[in-house]
N, C-alpha and C positions, 0 to 999 in steps of 0.2 A: 295236428288237428285244427280245423278253421274256426274264426272267432265266433259264429253260430252254434256250433257245436259245442265248444267250451260254454256259451252262457246257457246253453239248454242244460248241458249236465250239471251246471252252477245250480239252477232253478230245480232240478229233480234232485240233486243231493239236498238243498236247502227243504223242499216238501218232505222228502223222506227223514231229514232229522226231526222237521217238525211234527209230524206224524209219529214218529218214534218216541218223541217227547210227551204227546198225547196219550198214545197207549201206554207207556210207562207212568204217567201220571192216573191213568184209569186202574193201572193194574196194583199201585200200591193204595188205592181207595176201592179195590174189590170189595165186594158183598159177601164174596165166598170167605168165609171167616177161618176156615179150617187151612186156609194157604194165605193169609193175610200177613200174618206175623212170624217171626222165627220160630217162636213158641208154640203156633200152633200148625205150622208147616211140618208135611211129613211126604215121603215116597210113595207111600202106599195110595193116600188120597190123590194125592196127583195123578200116578197113573190109571188108579181107578175112573176117574174121572175123565182123563183122557182117551184111556179106551172108548169109553161111553160117548164121548166127542166125535171120535173116529168113526164110528159102527154110523152114527147122525149123518154124518159127513157124507158116507156112502150114500145115505137114504136119499140126501140132496143130490147128489152126481145120479145117482138115477131117475129120478125124476127129470131131469133135464135130457137127459138121454133118450127117453121115452117121448119127450114131447116140444124140447127146444129145436131151434132149425139152424141157427148159427153155428158153423162149422169150428171158430175158435172156441165157441163153450161147451159144443160137445167134444173137442181135443182136450180141454182142460178136465172135464167130467172125467173121461177116460183115464186121463193122468192121475187125479185126485183117487180115484178108487185103487188104481195098482198101489199108490204110497202109501194110503190108509189101511189098507192090508195087511203091507209090509211092518207099518208103525205098529197096527194092532199084534200082530206076532211077537215084535220087540219086545211092547210094553208088556205082553201077558208074561211072556217068560221072567222079565223083572219080577212082577208080581208074584208070582210062585215063589221064587226066593223071600218074598216077605210076607209070605203066609196067605197068599190070594187076595180078591178084591176087597176093598171097602165099602160094602153094601150102600152105605148113606150116600157117600160122594158119588157114586154111580148113579143113584136113582136121582141125585139133586141134577147132575149132568142132563141127564134122560129128560126131567122134566123142564130144564131149561131149553134143551134142543127141541122138544116136542112144541113149546112156545114158537120157537122159530120158524118151523115147519109148518105151522097152523096160522102163521099171518103173514101172508105173500104180501107184497110191497108192489106188485102189479099182476095183469093178467098174460103179459107176454113172459113164457117160460125162461126163456134166454136172460131177460132182467132179472126176474125174481132170482134167477139162480147166482147170477153176479151178483146181485145185493145181499142175498143171503150169505154169500163166500164172503164179502168183507165184514159183516157181522161174525160170521164162524170162526173166519182167521182172527178178529180182534179177540172173539172168546179165546181162543187158543193160546194168543200171546198172552193174554192177562193171567193164564194159568201156569204158564212156561216160565215167566219173569222171576217168580218165588221160588222156583225150582232151580233157575240157576244160581240165586242167591243164597238159599239154604241147603240144599242137598249136598251130603257127602259123599253120594255116589258117582263116580269119575262117568257112568253110563247114563243115568238121570240126565246129569248135568250137560250132558252132549247131545242129547236126544231134545231136550228143551232150548238149548242154542239154537239146534239146526232147524225147530219149530221156529223160533222167533226171526230168524234168518228167510228162512222159506215162506212165511207168512205175510212179512213186510213186503217180499217180492210180489208175491201174490196181489196185495191188496193194491199195491201201485198198478199193478196189468188190469186188474178188474178196475179200478178208478179211473184208468184211461181208456177202457173200453167201453164203459158206462157213457164218458163226458162224449164219445164218439156215436153212438148208440142212441141216445136219450134226448137229442135237439129238435 
């Protein structure tokens, strides 16, 4: 590997580590009391919130698919819809075994996502989508960290670990796209 690629990889790694630290610090000070501490965390609350989150994520993707112009952004939106539908199916099956949806957690997440959906950061639908997805993925990480730490269910831990990894990678891609497209 050439020297400049090594330097670039080092900076990307440092940035990813810094982003992880900020996100993990945010997760530890989350206002979502039901998942903040071991005594308050439970899989049913986590999964219920995540299903509502995934449904709202599909709504965000639908918005940019209707009005967006950037091919990369539309590609992301299409992929997001597929992944979120699979996640909803997986999480819903886990919720059945836990006795169904936690209505309070579901409603709280719907309210949070509604706020995100109704406060655009730009008139440009592509920029708005990417900005919303950074916040959206940060919320998913915020919820997933306690699941990794406190859940006793291997499937829930696996799902939460996957979400953290995928969302961190997506945030990096979204931030790079914004840097390139908002100059």
